[in-house]
Each structure stands twice: as structure tokens, then as C-alpha cells.
Backbone as CSV, one residue per row, in Angstrom:
resi,resn,N_x,N_y,N_z,CA_x,CA_y,CA_z,C_x,C_y,C_z
1,MET,81.577,83.887,202.960,80.929,84.470,202.117,79.741,85.507,202.743
2,ASN,79.802,86.675,202.513,78.827,87.655,203.146,77.718,88.089,202.133
3,THR,76.685,87.316,202.469,75.449,87.262,201.587,74.601,88.447,201.847
4,THR,74.419,89.224,200.651,73.563,90.607,200.746,72.276,89.904,200.910
5,LEU,71.552,90.923,201.927,70.173,90.523,202.407,69.346,91.716,202.005
6,ARG,68.002,91.249,201.379,67.109,92.403,201.012,65.724,92.108,201.960
7,SER,65.013,93.293,201.973,63.835,93.218,203.023,62.911,92.126,202.314
8,PRO,62.722,91.165,203.278,61.774,90.059,202.800,60.325,90.516,202.496
9,ASP,59.538,90.013,201.613,58.062,90.331,201.337,57.334,88.895,202.040
10,PRO,56.635,89.323,203.116,56.256,88.446,203.969,55.071,87.707,203.172
11,GLU,54.471,88.123,202.004,53.437,87.282,201.249,54.109,86.412,200.106
12,VAL,55.429,86.450,200.057,55.832,85.680,199.101,56.736,84.523,199.525
13,THR,56.395,83.037,199.472,57.376,82.297,200.108,57.854,81.220,198.703
14,PRO,58.937,81.031,198.469,59.372,79.991,197.314,58.761,78.879,197.483
15,GLY,58.050,77.960,196.443,58.020,76.812,196.438,59.043,75.880,196.492
16,ARG,58.763,74.623,197.133,59.911,73.644,197.138,59.979,72.739,196.004
17,GLY,60.753,72.805,195.161,60.980,72.134,193.820,61.990,71.018,193.730
18,LEU,62.042,69.997,193.103,63.304,68.987,192.677,63.365,69.157,191.248
19,GLN,64.525,69.258,191.109,65.158,69.031,189.532,65.095,67.373,189.280
20,LEU,64.519,67.097,188.347,64.289,65.533,188.208,65.469,64.995,187.406
21,HIS,66.462,65.924,187.150,67.876,65.214,186.620,68.240,64.376,187.701
22,THR,68.063,64.876,189.062,68.593,63.985,190.207,67.989,62.555,190.233
23,LEU,66.768,62.160,189.582,66.412,60.999,189.590,66.383,60.461,188.090
24,ARG,67.525,60.890,187.275,67.364,60.296,186.050,67.728,58.984,185.710
25,ASP,68.431,58.139,186.842,68.672,56.800,186.558,67.322,55.972,187.045
26,SER,66.286,56.523,187.613,65.170,55.590,188.148,64.631,54.637,187.104
27,PRO,64.413,53.560,187.143,63.523,52.719,186.305,62.274,53.011,186.003
28,ASP,61.613,53.947,186.930,59.908,54.281,186.910,59.814,55.092,185.875
29,SER,58.554,55.108,185.415,58.078,56.200,184.444,57.919,57.481,185.040
30,LEU,57.858,58.577,184.138,57.855,59.789,184.760,56.698,60.083,185.627
31,PRO,55.397,59.524,185.188,54.307,59.629,186.087,54.584,59.117,187.509
32,GLU,55.239,57.756,187.454,55.479,57.125,188.776,56.559,58.061,189.446
33,THR,57.564,58.497,188.843,58.445,59.383,189.639,57.667,60.506,190.261
34,ILE,56.878,61.329,189.575,56.132,62.432,190.013,55.441,62.019,191.485
35,HIS,54.946,60.656,191.389,54.057,60.202,192.660,55.167,60.245,193.739
36,GLN,56.393,59.687,193.626,57.359,59.570,194.476,57.796,60.982,194.927
37,VAL,57.986,61.546,194.144,58.414,63.151,194.528,57.249,63.958,195.389
38,ALA,56.136,63.931,195.030,55.117,64.136,195.828,54.849,63.591,197.269
39,ASP,55.339,62.275,197.329,55.171,61.664,198.722,56.087,62.154,199.563
40,VAL,57.307,62.683,199.059,58.503,63.046,199.834,58.172,64.351,200.303
41,GLY,57.405,65.258,199.775,56.917,66.576,199.998,57.143,67.801,199.311
42,TYR,57.513,67.445,198.152,57.892,68.537,197.210,56.609,69.402,196.542
43,ASP,56.824,70.298,196.407,55.598,71.235,195.727,55.705,71.063,194.150
44,GLY,56.973,70.986,193.878,56.636,70.994,191.989,58.165,70.238,191.607
45,VAL,57.861,70.126,190.214,58.922,69.338,189.639,59.662,70.063,188.225
46,GLU,60.686,70.029,188.433,61.529,70.694,187.263,61.825,69.555,186.163
47,PHE,61.366,69.259,185.024,61.643,68.368,184.268,63.159,68.555,183.615
48,ALA,63.765,67.434,183.143,64.851,67.360,182.351,64.639,66.465,181.091
49,GLY,65.815,65.662,180.654,65.455,64.797,179.548,64.353,63.874,179.430
50,ARG,63.943,63.353,180.280,62.785,62.271,179.875,61.483,62.810,179.708
51,PHE,61.388,64.378,179.989,60.013,64.716,179.549,59.811,64.965,178.137
52,LEU,60.785,65.132,177.410,60.930,65.000,175.813,60.462,63.602,175.327
53,ARG,60.133,62.701,176.231,59.782,61.057,175.665,58.798,60.709,176.215
54,ALA,58.345,61.313,177.133,57.155,60.599,178.306,55.871,61.402,177.578
55,ASP,54.647,60.574,177.715,53.456,61.033,177.292,52.949,62.202,178.078
56,PRO,53.054,63.411,177.468,52.749,64.594,178.220,51.332,64.663,179.022
57,HIS,50.049,63.955,178.368,49.045,63.922,179.020,49.050,62.978,180.158
58,ALA,49.880,61.989,180.349,49.892,60.979,181.438,50.725,61.789,182.490
59,VAL,51.653,62.607,182.237,52.479,63.640,182.993,51.547,64.673,183.567
60,ARG,50.487,65.271,182.870,49.783,66.164,183.341,48.647,65.497,184.274
61,SER,48.236,64.287,184.125,47.342,63.568,185.065,48.010,63.478,186.417
62,ALA,49.423,62.968,186.241,49.894,62.756,187.293,50.224,63.969,188.414
63,MET,50.307,64.917,187.767,50.877,66.184,188.638,49.441,66.694,189.287
64,ALA,48.372,66.599,188.497,46.951,66.847,189.031,46.675,66.079,190.111
65,GLU,46.764,64.868,190.048,46.437,63.761,191.031,47.236,64.041,192.337
66,HIS,48.523,64.167,192.075,49.480,64.204,193.291,49.570,65.780,193.838
67,ASN,48.964,66.749,193.302,49.011,68.148,193.623,50.435,68.720,193.565
68,VAL,51.080,68.331,192.359,52.520,68.793,192.209,52.580,69.689,191.062
69,GLU,53.168,70.783,191.050,53.155,71.828,190.114,54.381,71.680,189.026
70,PRO,54.062,71.943,188.016,55.153,71.896,186.889,55.999,73.084,186.970
71,ILE,57.107,73.121,187.181,57.976,74.559,187.348,58.437,74.815,185.807
72,ALA,59.211,74.080,185.310,59.824,74.279,183.891,60.256,73.176,183.355
73,ALA,60.525,73.075,182.026,61.529,71.993,181.344,62.532,72.329,181.080
74,HIS,63.778,71.854,181.472,64.963,72.145,181.011,65.159,71.502,179.303
75,VAL,65.453,72.463,178.550,65.734,72.107,177.172,66.830,72.846,176.418
76,ASP,67.692,72.060,175.811,68.864,72.757,175.250,68.667,73.775,173.977
77,LEU,69.288,74.644,173.984,68.936,75.768,172.933,68.972,75.161,171.489
78,PRO,69.820,74.505,171.046,69.735,74.070,169.754,68.425,73.259,169.276
79,HIS,67.957,72.352,170.292,66.819,71.898,170.263,65.574,72.684,170.241
80,LEU,65.680,73.894,170.890,64.530,74.866,170.790,64.493,75.599,169.573
81,GLU,65.802,75.933,168.936,65.801,76.596,167.947,65.355,75.953,166.688
82,SER,65.767,74.425,166.628,65.261,73.663,165.408,64.018,73.222,165.603
83,ASN,63.372,73.040,166.832,62.117,72.304,167.050,61.162,73.029,168.076
84,ALA,61.214,74.308,167.965,60.468,75.075,169.105,58.808,74.663,169.066
85,GLU,58.328,74.369,167.940,56.853,74.159,167.907,56.526,73.014,168.657
86,ALA,57.452,71.712,168.313,57.184,70.691,169.226,57.396,70.630,170.654
87,ILE,58.265,71.567,170.979,58.382,71.856,172.509,57.278,72.505,172.983
88,VAL,56.819,73.405,172.269,55.430,74.230,172.816,54.344,73.287,172.945
89,ASP,54.201,72.443,171.724,52.965,71.516,171.897,53.264,70.493,173.226
90,ARG,54.329,69.856,173.421,54.489,69.275,174.425,54.161,69.880,175.924
91,CYS,54.838,71.064,175.957,54.555,71.878,177.273,52.836,72.227,177.440
92,LEU,52.187,72.655,176.352,50.857,72.846,176.454,50.043,71.678,176.634
93,ALA,50.498,70.660,176.375,49.921,69.199,176.629,50.204,68.821,178.082
94,ALA,51.254,69.114,178.655,51.412,68.685,179.934,51.199,69.746,181.185
95,GLY,50.758,70.889,180.571,50.542,72.031,181.444,51.614,72.688,182.074
96,CYS,52.855,72.518,181.321,54.274,73.057,181.663,54.330,74.516,181.433
97,PRO,54.505,75.601,182.013,54.380,76.921,181.514,55.544,77.625,181.038
98,ARG,56.824,76.883,181.354,57.938,77.612,180.896,59.110,76.655,180.567
99,VAL,59.897,77.070,179.876,61.163,76.222,179.368,62.306,77.130,179.664
100,ILE,63.413,76.260,180.250,64.739,77.000,180.756,65.846,76.332,179.998
101,VAL,66.716,77.045,179.212,67.769,76.575,178.672,68.901,76.202,179.980
102,PRO,69.373,74.935,180.058,70.056,74.576,181.239,71.632,74.902,181.136
103,HIS,71.940,74.904,179.851,73.573,75.229,179.873,73.946,75.925,178.534
104,VAL,74.694,77.045,178.678,75.384,77.624,177.511,76.836,77.385,177.503
105,GLY,77.567,77.086,176.828,78.930,76.964,177.004,79.846,77.952,177.153
106,ASN,80.720,78.072,177.766,81.662,78.937,178.455,82.208,79.852,177.180
107,GLY,82.554,79.286,175.985,83.030,80.001,175.035,82.030,81.246,174.472
108,TYR,80.900,81.070,174.850,79.839,82.056,174.329,80.066,83.404,175.400
109,PHE,80.825,83.346,176.323,81.059,84.597,177.195,82.386,84.903,177.452
110,ARG,83.248,84.478,176.384,84.650,85.094,176.440,84.660,86.668,175.971
111,THR,83.923,87.201,175.237,83.881,88.345,174.901,82.289,89.049,174.781
112,THR,82.421,90.299,174.866,81.103,90.910,174.791,80.450,90.773,173.604
113,ASP,80.994,90.715,172.393,80.307,90.556,171.087,79.737,89.067,171.193
114,ARG,80.428,87.978,171.774,79.769,86.799,171.894,78.839,86.695,173.051
115,ALA,78.713,87.325,173.831,77.594,87.387,174.758,76.433,88.042,174.212
116,GLU,76.661,88.845,173.420,75.407,89.803,173.011,74.897,88.975,171.858
117,SER,75.595,88.084,171.058,75.314,87.251,170.214,74.425,86.069,170.641
118,ILE,74.722,85.358,171.654,73.917,84.465,172.326,72.748,85.035,172.984
119,ALA,72.920,86.501,173.385,71.533,87.090,174.005,70.431,87.203,172.834
120,ARG,70.937,87.528,171.484,69.996,87.661,170.453,69.419,86.410,170.186
121,ARG,70.216,85.311,170.113,69.315,83.897,170.034,68.404,83.583,170.902
122,LEU,68.819,83.877,172.359,67.748,83.523,173.122,66.509,84.498,173.220
123,ASN,66.778,85.804,172.689,65.485,86.645,172.464,64.759,86.276,171.428
124,GLU,65.344,85.482,170.368,64.509,84.945,169.311,63.525,83.906,169.901
125,VAL,64.348,82.901,170.445,63.519,81.841,171.145,62.440,82.357,172.061
126,ALA,62.686,83.217,172.903,61.648,83.820,173.514,60.444,84.367,172.936
127,ASP,60.613,85.080,171.853,59.525,85.779,171.057,58.745,84.465,170.514
128,ARG,59.311,83.462,169.958,58.603,82.269,169.336,57.921,81.573,170.466
129,LEU,58.304,81.431,171.725,57.691,80.807,172.731,56.424,81.653,173.417
130,ALA,56.610,83.067,173.416,55.664,83.969,173.991,54.380,83.931,173.060
131,VAL,54.451,83.601,171.814,53.195,83.585,171.162,52.565,82.518,171.491
132,ASN,52.896,81.619,172.251,51.945,80.535,172.823,51.948,80.705,174.114
133,ASP,52.372,81.684,174.919,52.222,81.947,176.341,53.166,81.139,177.047
134,ILE,54.104,80.456,176.497,55.189,79.701,177.250,56.391,80.681,177.650
135,LYS,56.652,80.703,178.905,57.624,81.509,179.579,59.053,80.890,179.165
136,PHE,60.121,81.890,179.439,61.394,81.206,178.891,62.687,81.834,179.860
137,GLY,63.531,81.092,180.338,64.500,81.537,181.034,65.988,80.758,180.779
138,ILE,66.906,81.243,181.360,68.267,80.644,181.417,68.580,80.092,182.604
139,HIS,69.485,79.125,182.859,70.081,78.741,184.029,71.453,78.943,183.917
140,THR,72.032,79.763,185.145,73.634,80.151,185.083,74.494,79.227,185.249
141,THR,75.734,79.424,184.736,76.640,78.448,184.682,78.170,79.410,185.238
142,ARG,79.072,78.575,185.467,80.107,79.317,185.937,80.758,80.298,184.924
143,GLY,80.688,79.727,183.539,81.490,80.329,182.634,80.739,81.791,182.397
144,MET,79.524,81.933,182.809,78.917,83.415,182.546,79.501,84.480,183.490
145,PHE,79.962,84.112,184.708,80.701,84.850,185.586,82.137,85.129,185.790
146,LEU,82.641,84.445,184.412,84.277,85.000,184.284,84.148,86.215,183.672
147,PRO,85.240,86.955,183.928,85.459,88.170,183.190,85.710,88.316,181.804
148,LEU,85.035,89.117,180.863,85.054,89.401,179.549,86.519,89.495,179.197
149,LEU,87.036,88.617,178.295,88.484,88.801,177.694,88.766,90.220,176.959
150,ASP,87.650,90.610,176.249,87.957,91.959,175.632,88.275,93.099,176.734
151,GLN,87.938,92.906,177.970,88.299,94.004,179.061,89.669,93.988,179.308
152,PHE,90.454,92.821,178.749,91.856,92.986,178.941,92.616,92.926,177.497
153,GLY,91.997,93.155,176.768,92.620,93.339,175.393,92.938,92.019,174.860
154,PHE,92.235,90.951,175.277,92.551,89.715,174.489,91.375,89.334,173.354
155,GLY,90.545,89.900,173.324,89.144,89.976,172.355,89.446,89.198,171.068
156,SER,90.478,90.112,170.454,90.582,89.672,169.122,91.390,88.275,168.856
157,VAL,91.985,87.713,169.975,92.598,86.466,169.799,91.946,85.305,170.557
158,SER,90.759,85.655,171.040,90.111,84.667,172.189,89.599,83.331,171.284
159,ARG,89.698,83.439,169.812,89.398,82.465,169.112,90.230,81.327,168.929
160,ILE,91.552,81.533,169.216,92.449,80.559,169.164,92.306,79.616,170.132
161,PRO,92.459,78.248,169.587,92.071,77.130,170.721,93.158,76.821,171.721
162,LEU,92.948,76.650,172.767,93.925,76.491,173.669,93.530,75.240,174.750
163,PRO,94.521,74.492,175.167,94.092,73.030,175.773,93.606,73.526,177.219
164,MET,92.804,72.525,177.478,92.297,72.346,179.165,91.698,74.006,179.669
165,ASN,90.844,74.337,178.535,90.038,75.459,178.829,90.864,76.719,179.275
166,GLY,92.113,76.781,178.242,92.808,77.647,178.537,92.368,79.162,178.446
167,TRP,91.489,79.565,177.560,90.870,80.822,177.745,90.242,80.980,179.139
168,ASP,89.564,80.108,179.651,88.833,80.277,180.917,89.903,80.675,181.962
169,ALA,91.286,79.922,182.060,92.165,80.170,182.883,92.804,81.723,182.745
170,ILE,92.869,81.801,181.634,93.356,83.160,181.607,92.227,84.413,182.185
171,ALA,90.916,84.015,181.665,90.276,85.020,182.266,90.000,85.042,183.751
172,HIS,90.393,83.849,184.428,90.251,83.909,185.569,91.573,84.517,186.301
173,VAL,92.625,84.386,185.792,93.992,85.167,186.208,93.563,86.460,185.949
174,ALA,93.012,86.710,184.846,93.056,88.421,184.635,92.102,89.025,185.490
175,GLY,91.000,88.383,185.907,89.993,88.774,186.902,90.616,89.134,188.337
176,ILE,91.424,88.064,188.625,92.252,88.058,190.163,93.019,89.285,189.969
177,ALA,93.867,89.398,188.760,94.743,90.604,188.799,93.947,91.937,188.950
178,ALA,92.834,91.925,188.375,92.182,93.311,188.076,91.217,93.440,189.396
179,GLY,91.313,92.507,190.277,90.338,92.442,191.428,88.861,92.581,191.233
180,ILE,88.366,91.793,189.980,87.120,91.659,189.860,86.304,91.293,191.289
181,ASP,85.314,92.020,191.636,84.457,91.703,192.514,82.866,91.760,192.302
182,GLU,81.948,91.853,193.392,80.779,91.756,193.052,80.110,93.334,192.204
183,SER,80.984,94.259,192.403,80.613,95.721,191.960,80.920,95.474,190.419
184,ASP,81.735,94.510,190.030,81.737,94.406,188.487,80.947,93.456,187.762
185,LEU,80.022,92.660,188.565,79.157,91.796,187.918,78.434,92.288,186.492
186,GLU,78.075,93.575,186.957,77.038,93.927,185.742,77.842,94.385,184.496
187,THR,79.208,94.856,184.708,79.851,95.726,183.659,81.011,94.717,182.852
188,LYS,81.632,93.718,183.699,82.747,93.183,183.358,82.679,91.641,183.159
189,THR,81.412,91.034,183.309,81.298,89.572,183.144,80.391,89.298,181.969
190,GLY,80.217,88.167,181.437,79.331,87.711,180.553,77.872,87.725,180.885
191,PHE,77.716,87.354,182.400,76.433,87.352,182.918,75.836,88.854,182.845
192,GLY,76.467,89.919,182.997,75.935,91.179,182.886,75.892,91.821,181.741
193,THR,76.532,91.115,180.690,76.152,91.543,179.455,74.722,90.764,178.971
194,LEU,74.635,89.580,179.348,73.538,88.763,179.002,72.364,89.375,179.653
195,LEU,72.509,90.015,180.854,71.098,90.422,181.498,70.926,91.793,180.808
196,ALA,71.887,92.580,180.288,71.402,93.766,179.581,70.973,93.493,178.098
197,ALA,71.292,92.466,177.526,71.216,92.278,176.101,69.712,91.580,175.818
198,THR,69.367,90.806,176.855,68.299,90.040,176.745,66.958,90.865,177.185
199,THR,65.854,90.652,176.817,64.670,91.227,176.973,63.995,90.913,178.379
200,GLU,63.122,91.770,178.645,62.734,91.343,180.199,61.748,90.138,180.235
201,GLN,61.237,89.579,178.959,60.396,88.377,179.025,61.494,87.213,179.259
202,ILE,62.756,87.144,179.410,63.682,85.994,179.739,64.185,86.492,181.191
203,ASP,63.936,85.361,182.017,64.174,85.488,183.526,65.375,84.332,183.589
204,PHE,65.963,84.441,184.863,66.868,83.693,185.208,66.757,82.536,186.403
205,GLU,67.474,81.317,186.350,67.453,80.431,187.183,69.025,80.238,187.641
206,VAL,69.073,80.863,188.991,70.540,81.017,189.422,70.958,79.666,190.056
207,ASP,71.912,79.032,189.642,72.590,77.980,190.482,73.623,78.420,191.324
208,ILE,73.457,78.578,192.651,74.073,78.808,193.618,75.555,78.151,193.699
209,GLY,75.571,76.863,193.333,77.001,76.279,193.252,77.989,76.670,192.245
210,TRP,77.408,77.004,191.020,78.597,77.759,189.916,78.582,79.015,190.222
211,VAL,77.569,79.603,191.097,77.887,81.418,191.241,79.137,81.259,192.199
212,ALA,79.156,80.239,193.261,79.953,80.052,194.123,81.346,79.634,193.428
213,ALA,81.323,78.918,192.666,82.533,78.549,191.838,83.287,79.543,191.280
214,ALA,82.403,80.400,190.761,83.127,81.725,190.291,83.665,82.883,190.980
215,GLY,83.476,82.287,192.064,84.007,83.387,193.321,83.008,84.476,193.801
216,PHE,81.641,84.430,193.415,80.706,85.455,193.951,79.884,85.028,194.856
217,ASP,79.003,86.061,195.460,78.200,86.013,196.502,76.866,85.588,195.741
218,PRO,76.104,84.547,195.937,74.760,84.319,195.462,73.862,85.595,195.546
219,GLY,73.824,86.169,196.863,73.147,87.312,197.086,73.295,88.521,196.238
220,ALA,74.434,88.795,195.817,74.855,89.757,195.030,74.100,89.679,193.794
221,VAL,74.300,88.417,193.158,73.521,87.834,191.836,71.854,88.130,192.124
222,PHE,71.340,87.550,193.249,70.154,87.765,193.282,69.546,89.339,193.155
223,ASP,70.335,90.282,193.851,70.120,91.486,193.850,70.267,92.327,192.487
224,LEU,71.140,92.046,191.765,71.280,92.102,190.277,70.139,91.779,189.548
225,LEU,69.629,90.654,189.540,68.568,90.339,188.858,67.244,91.009,189.349
226,GLY,66.956,91.191,190.379,65.819,91.785,190.772,64.544,90.948,190.607
227,ASP,63.590,91.501,189.620,62.494,90.591,189.514,62.583,89.689,188.281
228,ARG,63.707,89.710,187.731,64.094,88.540,186.434,64.552,87.513,187.116
229,LEU,64.822,87.281,188.574,64.958,85.991,188.985,63.758,85.065,189.395
230,PHE,63.955,84.059,188.692,62.604,83.134,188.527,62.723,81.869,189.790
231,SER,63.963,81.454,189.698,64.182,80.352,190.820,65.660,80.414,190.903
232,VAL,65.671,79.367,192.183,67.224,79.133,192.558,67.502,77.778,192.723
233,HIS,68.459,77.469,191.843,68.833,76.044,192.049,69.805,75.731,193.277
234,VAL,69.544,74.892,194.092,70.039,74.809,195.463,71.030,73.479,195.118
235,ALA,72.146,73.875,194.628,73.140,73.015,194.100,74.557,73.356,194.923
236,ASP,75.618,72.389,194.770,76.814,72.705,195.313,77.716,72.057,194.530
237,VAL,79.041,72.480,194.698,80.271,71.957,193.811,81.503,71.983,194.824
238,GLU,82.370,71.233,194.557,83.712,71.126,195.314,84.853,71.402,194.312
239,LEU,85.798,71.777,194.894,87.157,72.262,193.962,87.758,70.962,193.787
240,THR,88.199,70.738,192.433,89.029,69.465,192.087,90.235,69.907,191.774
241,ARG,90.590,70.843,191.285,91.822,71.473,190.733,92.142,72.940,191.141
242,ARG,93.152,73.355,191.523,93.565,74.823,192.054,93.728,75.466,190.827
243,PHE,94.500,75.057,189.851,94.829,76.033,188.645,95.331,75.059,187.528
244,PRO,94.393,75.401,186.010,93.264,76.303,186.431,92.290,75.800,187.130
245,PRO,91.541,76.334,187.813,90.331,76.100,188.755,89.394,75.138,188.221
246,GLY,89.370,73.847,188.846,88.346,72.872,188.125,87.136,72.608,189.466
247,PHE,85.983,72.191,189.017,85.108,71.907,190.002,84.024,70.975,189.398
248,GLN,83.666,70.305,190.397,82.478,69.244,190.160,81.314,69.443,190.893
249,SER,80.110,68.964,190.518,79.100,69.054,191.578,79.023,68.123,192.688
250,ILE,78.453,68.371,193.518,78.422,67.405,194.738,77.051,67.585,195.596
251,ALA,76.727,66.731,196.505,75.629,67.069,197.089,75.531,68.274,197.877
252,PRO,74.319,69.022,197.807,74.200,70.311,198.503,74.587,70.183,199.763
253,GLY,75.306,71.063,200.532,75.853,71.249,201.701,77.145,70.325,202.051
254,ASP,77.660,69.665,201.064,78.953,69.201,201.176,80.126,69.891,200.560
255,GLY,79.836,70.926,199.815,80.675,71.502,199.052,81.214,72.901,199.429
256,ILE,81.417,73.865,198.550,82.073,75.270,198.865,80.780,76.065,199.226
257,VAL,79.635,75.881,198.968,78.509,76.863,199.122,78.208,77.172,200.650
258,ASP,78.115,78.462,201.026,77.593,78.480,202.309,76.049,78.551,202.264
259,LEU,75.644,77.380,202.518,74.058,77.141,202.235,73.288,77.796,203.139
260,PRO,73.264,77.896,204.364,72.545,78.576,205.137,72.434,80.071,204.614
261,ALA,73.575,80.839,204.334,73.517,82.132,203.855,72.794,82.300,202.427
262,ALA,73.001,81.236,201.735,72.487,81.465,200.441,70.973,81.162,200.371
263,LEU,70.405,80.297,201.126,69.142,80.066,201.526,68.539,81.234,202.070
264,ARG,69.172,81.827,202.975,68.453,83.027,203.745,68.460,84.155,202.813
265,ALA,69.247,84.398,201.948,69.166,85.429,200.803,68.187,85.072,199.754
266,ALA,68.160,83.841,199.531,67.093,83.524,198.365,65.534,83.630,198.912
267,ARG,65.409,83.377,200.068,64.323,83.542,200.764,63.728,85.044,200.724
268,GLN,64.729,85.962,200.558,64.279,87.352,200.949,64.219,87.851,199.444
269,THR,64.163,87.323,198.438,63.875,87.739,197.205,62.575,87.321,196.780
270,ASP,62.177,87.692,195.519,60.835,87.279,195.121,60.771,86.121,194.253
271,ALA,61.805,85.290,194.108,62.008,83.954,193.475,60.679,83.207,193.748
272,SER,60.368,82.605,192.691,59.034,81.514,192.717,59.381,80.377,193.294
273,TRP,60.777,79.807,193.147,60.917,78.499,193.606,62.387,78.544,193.996
274,LEU,62.525,77.574,195.007,63.736,76.777,195.291,63.759,75.586,194.689
275,VAL,64.848,75.162,193.937,64.886,73.919,193.244,65.949,73.113,193.731
276,PHE,65.853,72.160,194.497,67.064,71.131,194.866,67.350,70.208,193.687
277,GLU,68.812,70.168,193.680,69.324,69.253,192.476,70.662,68.727,193.196
278,ASP,70.652,67.452,193.013,72.054,66.711,193.416,72.269,65.988,191.873
279,ASP,73.451,66.596,191.308,73.590,66.171,190.240,74.118,64.883,190.001
280,ASP,74.838,63.956,191.128,75.352,62.976,190.836,74.989,61.992,192.502
281,PRO,73.985,61.833,192.657,73.866,61.260,194.121,74.218,59.881,194.251
282,ILE,74.557,59.552,195.393,75.040,58.293,195.626,73.929,57.290,195.801
283,ASP,72.877,57.698,196.394,71.518,57.104,196.715,70.397,58.174,196.563
284,ALA,70.081,58.005,195.324,68.866,59.153,194.850,67.683,59.264,195.937
285,GLN,67.216,58.367,196.511,66.211,58.372,197.457,66.682,59.020,198.717
286,ILE,67.799,58.816,199.109,68.183,59.582,200.068,68.570,60.778,200.067
287,SER,68.952,61.211,198.872,69.195,62.654,198.460,68.063,63.508,198.324
288,ILE,66.926,63.102,197.699,65.746,63.792,197.459,65.037,63.906,198.968
289,ALA,65.269,62.965,199.882,64.494,62.993,201.349,65.598,64.150,201.847
290,ARG,66.841,64.370,201.817,67.443,65.433,202.474,67.411,66.701,201.725
291,GLY,67.039,66.401,200.365,66.692,67.824,199.614,65.426,68.430,200.533
292,ILE,64.288,67.891,200.707,63.200,68.490,201.279,63.460,68.922,202.688
293,ASP,64.300,68.316,203.394,64.604,68.862,204.630,65.534,70.101,204.534
294,ILE,66.382,70.278,203.747,67.133,71.421,203.443,66.023,72.652,202.820
295,LEU,65.173,72.428,202.018,64.389,73.549,201.434,63.148,73.677,202.586
296,SER,63.090,72.817,203.538,62.204,73.148,204.501,62.625,73.728,205.920
297,ALA,63.907,73.663,205.941,64.413,73.956,207.222,64.111,75.518,207.534
298,ASP,64.036,75.857,208.837,63.991,77.284,209.215,65.254,77.805,209.260
299,GLU,65.294,79.165,209.943,66.572,79.714,210.065,67.407,79.024,210.817
300,GLN,67.048,78.587,211.919,67.842,77.917,212.954,68.375,76.720,212.427
301,ASP,67.303,75.865,212.005,67.714,74.464,211.647,68.772,74.517,210.506
302,SER,68.640,75.663,209.583,69.468,75.659,208.490,71.009,75.520,208.744
303,GLU,71.342,75.932,209.879,72.687,76.396,210.153,73.618,74.859,210.313
304,ARG,72.664,73.783,210.271,73.469,72.384,210.230,73.909,72.108,208.926
305,TRP,73.332,72.626,207.755,73.621,71.930,206.445,75.004,72.786,206.230
């Protein structure tokens, strides 16, 4: 993986954050979990499902007590569309400045029209949140980086259901046949359409694991986003099936991502946060301790990951 490097801004150092989905099975309360995360050394936390059930005032107090910043809250798009006001109230009470949509299904990125349609929905949510000064973003997925089927003449028939993610497999094969590479990110992928069709008030959280699964260099994605890159998810995946390609999450550093190169590129952007996530940890406490080591490693030390 040849990671594209940019000139670093010496005044900008990304914070070290933890996606709390890593600790979703913890029996502790969310304030207690924040305490644990602070003790490990993280600067910030990114909320997942438990945030929508916890006492937001207790969460805010815990963050203030332990000097931990709220990075964002992951909230599904349908929930935001149906209940934006309640999400806003919870974020304001907890002091959480941002909401991020964690996942949008691959089907929304089969064609240009579909990608533009989901962009319009995201723009509408961003407008609703902005009234209350809540920022908004979207987390990247592998499906965003597949080639658009209308680029290959399949747009009109792509609604036909196929087994085992058949249309994703067709897009994958078509992309290989056409030689899709980083130069085509902006014009031939759902990600490029989404970037063009969403307003500047929507920023992006790039998951380097799913970018690598799609066959792209995270550095190229960082460069394309420019100042719309808010944070980098330090995650990883492994190949589980060669055709159609299948992937699953794995501990960062144990999968296909060139982690030293991706971290080097991420630190040379204006991203505010590097956010560690181990989607399915064998031992969550060991995982988050390893995570802070990864996020804190200097250039020489990072080569061991």
C-alpha cells in the first residue's frame, strides 16, 4: 500500500479517542466506562448505542471529572430522521457536539441516483442539527467505495435482488475489469458522489479498515476529503472469502491494513481525532490498552504494528 503523504501542520495533533462500541459488553455504567477509558490514557470517547439510554447529565459530569472529551455520538440515520429533536436534546445535555451516522447500506451506493438520494437525506438531517449547533458527519463503509453500476450499464436493472450480495460482486468485478484506482475515487464511486452531493456542513469519519477492504489507499481518501476529514477510525479487517470478496473486522494491526502507513498519512492531515475501534475484541481491556499504544506510537515504534 503506497500511502499518499501530505505536508504536516506542526500545530495540529489528532486527539486519541476510543469508539465505545469496543466496550459494549462491559457491565459497567457509561460514566464508569468513561472513567476506565480515561485511566488508560485516551483523550476522548466516541459514543455508541448505550449513549441513547444513559443519563446525559451523569455522562457529562464523568467526562468533566476525568478530563475526557466527547468526540461524537454514532446514531443510525432512520433514528435521526424520526427523532432528531430528542437526539439534539441528549447531545446538548451531555455536551456532545457532533452526531455521526455509522453505517449506510451498500444498496444506497449502487448507482449515482441512489447515492445522490441518500446525500439529500443526509443534507436534510444536517440542516436540522445545525439549528442547534450540533455538527454532523458520516462514517465510511466498504460499499461506498465500490464502482457505481450505472458506470457499466447496469443502472436500470440493479434493483433486481440477487443472492449473497450479488450486485456488490458484479460491481467488484466490473471495477477490476475497468482498472478502477485512486484516480477514479471522485468520479466512479458512491463515495465520490456522496462527497460532491453533500453540503460542506457534513464531514467524514474514514474507517481505514473498510477503505483497505475496497482496495484503496486510505491516504488517497484523506487527500480527496481535505478539510472535510473530521476523524480517522483506526480499525482493521481480514479477508474471509475471495469471491465474492468477504471481510470481517479484526483487531487493528492483525489484518490487511498497512497500519504504520495509514497512521503516518492520518497524522499529516488536519483530522481532529484518531479513534481506535476493535469491533470484536477477545479481551476488551487488553484491546483498549493496545489501542492507546498504537495511537501513541511514534514513527519508529509504529512499524511493529
